N, C-alpha and C positions, 0 to 999 in steps of 0.2 A: 810766674803764676804763683797763690797761694793751693797749693794741693793739701787736704787732712789724709795720711793711709790708714785712718784706724778706721775697719768699717761697724758700723754702730748701727745698719738697718737689715743686715745678713737676709733671711726671710721675708723678715718682714708678718705683713698679713699673709703672704704669700706662702704658706708652710704647702712645701708637696707630701704627698701621701708616698710614704718609704717601699709600700709594695712588700713588706720583709715576706719571704717566703713561707708559703702554706698559708697566707693572711694572717699572719703573726700580726700580734695588738702591741706589741713590746719586743725589742730585742734587749735582752740583760748579758752584756760582755763584762768577762770578772778579767782583768790583768793581774798578772801574779809578778810584781817585781822581781828579778832577782839581780841581786848587785852584792852581797856577799861574799867578798875577795876582791872587790871592786873599788872600794871605799876609799877616802884617803887616808893614809898612815908611810910611814918613811920607809915602813918595806917596800913599797912598790913606788920609790922616788919621790913621793910629795916630803913638801916641807914641814908639815902638822898630822896629826892625829885628825880622826874623822867626829863632826860633833854635830849631825844631824843624824835626824830619825832613830831614835834610839830610848830603851826605858832610860837614860842616866838623866835625872834633872839638871837642866842647867848645865848643862855640859859645853865644856869650851876645847877649840885646839891645843894640844900639845907642841910646843912648836920643837922639832927636834927629836923629838921623844913618842914611842910604842906607846900609845893607852891600851893596857891589857885588857880593862873590864869593857872596853868598848869594845875593843876585837872582840871579847868573847861572847859581848851580846849581838855583832856579827855572825860571827862563828854558829850560834846556835841556830840562827835563821838558815846556815845551810845545812847542819849535823840535825835537826831533828824539827825543824817549822815545814822545810821545804816538803819531807815525806809526809808529815802529818797535813801537807797540804794536798800533794799529791795522792796518798786513799781518799780525802773526802772527793776532791772532785772526778779522778777515775772512778770513785763507786758510786757516785748521783747520775755518771755517763756525762758532763759537761764538759767541755774543752775549752781551754783558758790560753789565752796569749801571755808569753812570757815577755814583757820587756828584758834582756838580758845585755847584762852590761860585759863587752867582749872580752875583758880581761877577769872577770867573776868567772864567766862563760870557760876560758881556757885552766880556772884553776878547778873544776867541780866536773869533770869528765861525767861521773858517773849520771848527777843529777842530769844533766845533758842530754846521755843516752835514755835515761828515764824519763824525761818530755818528749826524746822526739820517739819511741814507743808509743804513748799516751796521745800520739798525732796533735799534740799543743802547737802553737805557731811559736816560733822566738823570733821575735823581734828583734830591733837594736835600739837598744839603750845608750849608745855610743862606748868611747873605747874606757871610760874610766868614771866612775860616781862622783866626778867633780865639778863644781862652778865651771859656766863658759861664757861668763860675763866678761871678763876682764880680756878674754885671749885676743889676741889682734886676729883679723879675717883669717890669715895666711892660714895660722895656726892651727885655727878651729876646721878649715878646711881640712889639713892634714891629720887632723886627731878624726876626721867623719871617712878620710879615707882609710887609715889604717883601720877604725872599728869594723868597716864593711872586709878589709882585707881578713884580720883574722878572726870577727864571729866564722867567715867561707871557711877558713882553715880548721877550725873546730867544728861547727856545726855540721860542714858537710853543704851546704848553698848558701848562698848569700841572704839577707834577710831583705824580707818585702816590706816592711815596715820600722818607721824610724821616732824615738820619742828619746826624749837628752832630759826634759826635767830640769836641772839645772842651764836652763839654755840661755843664749844671748839674745840680740836685737836682730845678729845675725842669722841664725842657727836656721829657721825654716827655709829663707832661699837659699842658703847656701848646699841643706839635705837636698830641697826639690831641682837647685842646680845639676846635682850629680845624676839625676835622670833615671836612677832605676828604683825609684819608691813605689810602691803601690800607694803609698798611705802615709801621712806624716800627722803626729797627733802633739805636739807642742802646742797646744794652743784649751780654753778651756771655756768656746766662747758658743755654743750651741748645745744642742740636743740632736742634732742630725749631721751626718755629714755633708761637708760642701766641697766645689770647685773655687783654687787661688787661683788665679793667672800668675805665675810667673816667668818673665818674659814670653817664650814663643811655646811655654806649658805650660797643660794645666795641672795643676798639681792637687789630688784629694787629700782633704783634710779630714781626719776622723776628732773629732774634739775628747779629750779626756776628760779627767775631774780632781781637784782638789778635797772633795767635798762629800763626795760616797767612798770615801779611801780611809783607810784603818790607818795613815799617817797620822789623824787626830787624836790615835793614844797618845799620840808621843810630843802634841804640842797644845796650846792651850788657845782657845777653848778648845775640849777636847772630850774624846769620849775614855770613859772612867772600865766601865763593865762591857760583857758582848753583849748583854740585852740592849744596852743602849746603841750601839750598831745596829743591831738587828731592826731598833725600832724606826732607825732615821731611814734602812734600805728600805722596810717595808713602806713605809710614809711616800719615799721617794717612788716605788714602785707600785702603790695603788693611785697616785698623781698619774702618772703616765699611762699605765693600764685605761684608767678612764675617761682619757681626752677624745678628741674626735678623731684624730691622726694619729698613727702609729710613729714612737719614737724610741731614741736609743737612750738606755742607761748603762752607763760606765761605770764601774765598780774597780776603783784598785786596791792589792793589796801587795803587803811584805812579808817574805819568809821571817821573818826575825820579829815581828808585829803581830798578826794574824795567826800567826804558828804557835803561839803560845795558847794550852790547853783554856784559859779560863776567855782569852778573847773568842778563839775559834768560835765555842758554842753559838756565841752570837752568829756565825757566820752558816753555820749550819743549820740555824736556825730558820734563817733566811732561803738555803737554800730548798727545804722541806716545803718552804709557804710557796716560793712561787713556783714549784711545782704540782703544787695542789692547783691552780690556775691551768684553765686551757689555754691557747694559742700564744706562749710564750716561745721566743725562740730566744737560745742561748748556742751564739756563735763566736767564733775568732774574730779577731779583728780584721783578719785576712779574709773572712768570709763577707763580712758586711764590705771590705772597701772591692770585690770581686763582683759583690750583687749593687752594689750604687752605681760602679761602671759600667751595669752592662744597660741599668734600668734607668740609671737618671743619668747618661755620659756629658761632660761639660755640653755647654754652649757660649761659644763667641758671640758677644752683644755688642753694639758701640755702646758707649759708656762715656758720656757728657763731662765727669771730671776728669777724662784723657783723651779729651780731645784738642788740637789746637783752636788757636782762637779762631780763625777762618772761617774751619769746617761749624764751630760751634755758633757763630755768628748766621751763617750761611742756613743751617738748620732749625733753628729756634729764633731766630731774628723777624718771624710773623706772628709769634705768638702771641706779643703786644700788637695790634693793627699797625700795620706801618710804623713800626718803633722799633725800627732793630737796635736802637743806640739801647735796651735795657737789657737786651741778650752780649750784647759786647760789656757792658760795665758790669753784667755778672760774671762773665770770666772771669774778673778780677778777684771775684770771691775766695774765701778759702770752701774752693768744694773737695769733694770726697764721697765715697761709695754713697753715703747716704744721699746726693742726689744724685743718684743715677737711677731714680724710679720717678714715678710722675710728679708723688707729693712732693720729691727733694728737690728736684729742679724747679719745678713750682713755686717754691717757696720759696729759692733761689733769687728767683724772676720778679716774684711778688715783694722782697725787698727792694730791690732796684725804684719800681715804681712805688712804694710808699714812702721812699727816701727824696723820690723827687722834688723838683720843685713845683709850687702850685702851677705853675704855669707849664711845667715839662709835664705834669700830670691831666691839663686842662688840653694838651695838644695831641696826648694818647686818647682821651675822648671824644674828639672831634673830630681824629681820623678814621673811628667809624662810623661806616653808611650808615643813612634812616634804613629805619625795616620797610620791605617789598617800597622803595625809592626810587627815583629816577637811574640811579647804578646799576642799580636792579633791574631793572626795563632794558638797562642800553648792554646789560651781560657783561657790567666793567667792575664787579664785586672782585674781590681776593678768594682764592679758589675755597677758603676756608669760612669765609663768609656766604658763596654761592652753596655750602651743602648747607651749613648751620639755617639758615632762612630756606630750603627746600626740606629740611629735616622735620618742620613745622607748618607745611605747605602754606609759605607764605609766595611761591612762586607760582601758585595756581587760586588767584583769587578770583571771587565774585566781582564783578561789576562796583558794587556798595561796598565790597570789603575793601576796594583798591582805595575809594573814595573814599572811607571811612581814614585810613592807613594814611593818606595824603593831607589832610584834615588837622589829623592828630602830630604827622611830624614837623608840618610848619607851626603848627601850637605852642608845641614842646620846644622846639628850637630857638621859634620868637623870643618865650619868656625864660627860658635858660641860658641861651647862649653855647649849649652842645645839644647833640641828637642825642633822642630815648636809645639806651641801653639796656639789653636783658637777658640773658643764656638762653637763646632759645631751645636750645637743645633738653633743658629742663621743661618746658611748656608745651601747651597745645596752642593751636593758633586763636582759639577761645581765649583762654587762659593770658596770654600776648594782651589780647585787646583789651581782657577786662584790667589789665596791671597798668597800661598805654593809658586808659581812660580815667585811672585815680591817682598815677602820677603825675600827668599834664599837671594837678592844680597842688602838688607839693610846693614848701618853699625852695626854693635853688638850691640851699645848704644843704637843705635833705638831700634833696634830688643827686646833688655832687658826690654825698655820701654814698647812697645808693648806686650811684653811676659808675662809682668805682669799684663797688665788692662784686656789681656783675662784670668790671671788664677782667677781673682775677679769677671771678668762676668759671668765663669764657675760656680762659689763657688755662686752667686747669683741664679743661674738656678736651682743649685741644693737643693736652701734651699725654692726653692717655694711648692713644694710637699708638702715638709714637716711642714709647718707651714699653 
């Protein structure tokens, strides 16, 4: 089996109605990353100093040394930035979600107390603010376990949300397997939450953001002024606010970045802006998780990309009339979540049909029955063909209509060597007859191309109710 794990379809054109509380048109969710005291430092047993997300241009790790300037910038976040943001959000009566690095929280008891008194959610941001990408799986699992233990000890309750940030390819699976998280946010792939099957567990994913994020003050290209940050957030808000179905706008913040006065002015302006609009919900991420679990609970469905060959062929072998070999070959394609929809699976099946030999394609055409022909009269059509012909009234013909179809079937097959094929669900009895009378006179090569298109269209319509 060639199976592609990335999900490139998501909700696609089937975006659900979020049904935010109070009929809100948008959920604006603020995250404050609390990393100060959890970053790379030889004081913390790390091999080098931190080099990520600071105002030091071109910062690089200092192996075996403390980086005094880097540490002092992180210290600013804890000493000044946090409290400035605390005043801003409590004053605006907006609860935030803290992504708290467990070791950072352990070194900041007064800030933790303030978070709890403000009824902010304190989610886990891992044990330390370090890269996970090179961690062996067992080591990362142990770090996750220790992060939960320490977080619980420091905060007084275990975290219900998780975001690593500097994650590995295993992180989401390992956190989901732990089994105690209402949501995980280590993705950036949607404007709405969604359920991710992980083994027997359906894990809620609440995607995060790296662009509506003050980290862009410390990266290039990025923001220079608070006004630029405000403008970007305003544009994102206006776009989502105007969409026909409610979405979620995540905003990422850091104490040592947005906590600086010149940057904070842009955030304050944005908060004033959204509070001037009706129907805006500003929840914690945990509130979103609880709402989604209640309003849009997980639903397990058969997924073609996860079936074994026998099940796949049994279920989809009749999509192309009497041609199960098409499904059998399609099973060997690089299938993934994008093929678990009618359009996606149809594309896979159609690829096999299109790449088949001319004789194989002709065999598929000849496997189709005549319209209102002898097989229909003898009730020997497949279930799909019976339903399709019935939908256009071909099972209730007048004597003259039956005679017309019989003569047209004979003339068409005698001239072209295969039966007349049309996606009857797209037509009425009258339009079928009209097309029949016109197409019988076409050149055979033209009809061959048209018949193949109609075969693909029939297959597409047959997949719709199955997926």
